[in-house]
C-alpha positions, 0 to 999 in steps of 0.5 A: 409803828408803835411797839411795846418795849421789853428791854432797855434800848441804847441810850442814843438819839432821842434819849440823848437829845430830849429831856422828857425821853431821858426822864423816861429812860431813867424810869425804864432803868428803875422799873424794868419791864416786868411790872404789869402796871408800867409799860414803855412804848417806842415809835419808830420810823422806816429807818428804825429810828425812835421818834417817840417814847411813852411811859404809861403807868397808873393812867398817866402817860409821859410822852416824848416826841420828835418833830419827825414823829408820826403824830397821827399815829400817836393821836390815835394810840393815846385815847385807846391806851390806858391813859387819862392824862398825858405829860409832855413838853410844850412842843409835843403838846402843840404838834399833837393838839392836846388840850392843856389842863395845867402848865408848868415851867421846865428850867435847866442849869448847865453852869453849875460847875462854875458855882461854889457848892456850900455842902456843909450840913447837907446829907443824904436822907437815908430814912425815906419815912422821915423824908416823906414826913418832912415833905408833908411839912413843906407841901400842901399836897403829897401822893399817898404815903405807901405809893410814894415810899415804894416808888422812891425806894425802887428808884434808889435801888436802881441808883437813879434817885437820891434825896438830901437834907439840910440841917442847921447847927442844932441838927434841925431839918430845914430843907430837902431836895432830890435827884428824881431821875438820872441818866448818863448826861441828865439829872432831873431834880424835884422835891425841893422844899423848905419848912415855912420858918426857914424860907428866904434864908438860902436853904433851897439854893444851898441844897441845889448847889450841893447836889448839882456840884456832884454832877459837873458833866450833867445838865440839870432839869427841874419842873416848877411853877411859873411864880418860882422862876425868879428864884430858880433864875438866881440859882442858875436855872433858865427857862427852856420850855413848858411842861404840859398836863393834858386830859385824854378822851379815853376809850374803854 
């Protein structure tokens, strides 16, 4: 049975064992349950065990499902919900027979405590407008400014997200990286960017080491393009799965 969540569930079961479910849990902590544009659903079995969780916002669904989930029910539910795109791990996409639109890599780092953090010149990016402007220098495509600022500010207030800068000795910004979501045992990293003139100088690696060293008991996850796997491997990350974006046949 799939039901609408109206309060934060216990951080057990799927929320402890599944990367995507942990990410949804962090979003619940950030957004709460009063935003009319954001809805969270849980599928439970006869023993009242959560077998799938869904975060539906702005036409996109982030989905986590266990092998024991009622996949027939999920396949019926998704096209009928306010969903145009589904984001999920590869295993869930295969079980639900979703049509793959794009694929990225999910990488994990669990040995960060063994590496020496180089935290000099790494600081918290306190001004989000400055962070957004800098990210636009690093990436060709960014979400609309006001949408991005509102989302990150919300996550920061909930203490599930934080952003960091790396500067040179002349105080020039070189790179940035962020904790986009955090639970009691997992952090999800993203927004790793370096300005073109500072690339291939270890900027991103120093940022990642400085951030992950602050969470010695957490597993660190990140989604990246396939061509960036060699870089993240050098930073202690290994491939664990693939991140799938699928389009649904929405029924209006």
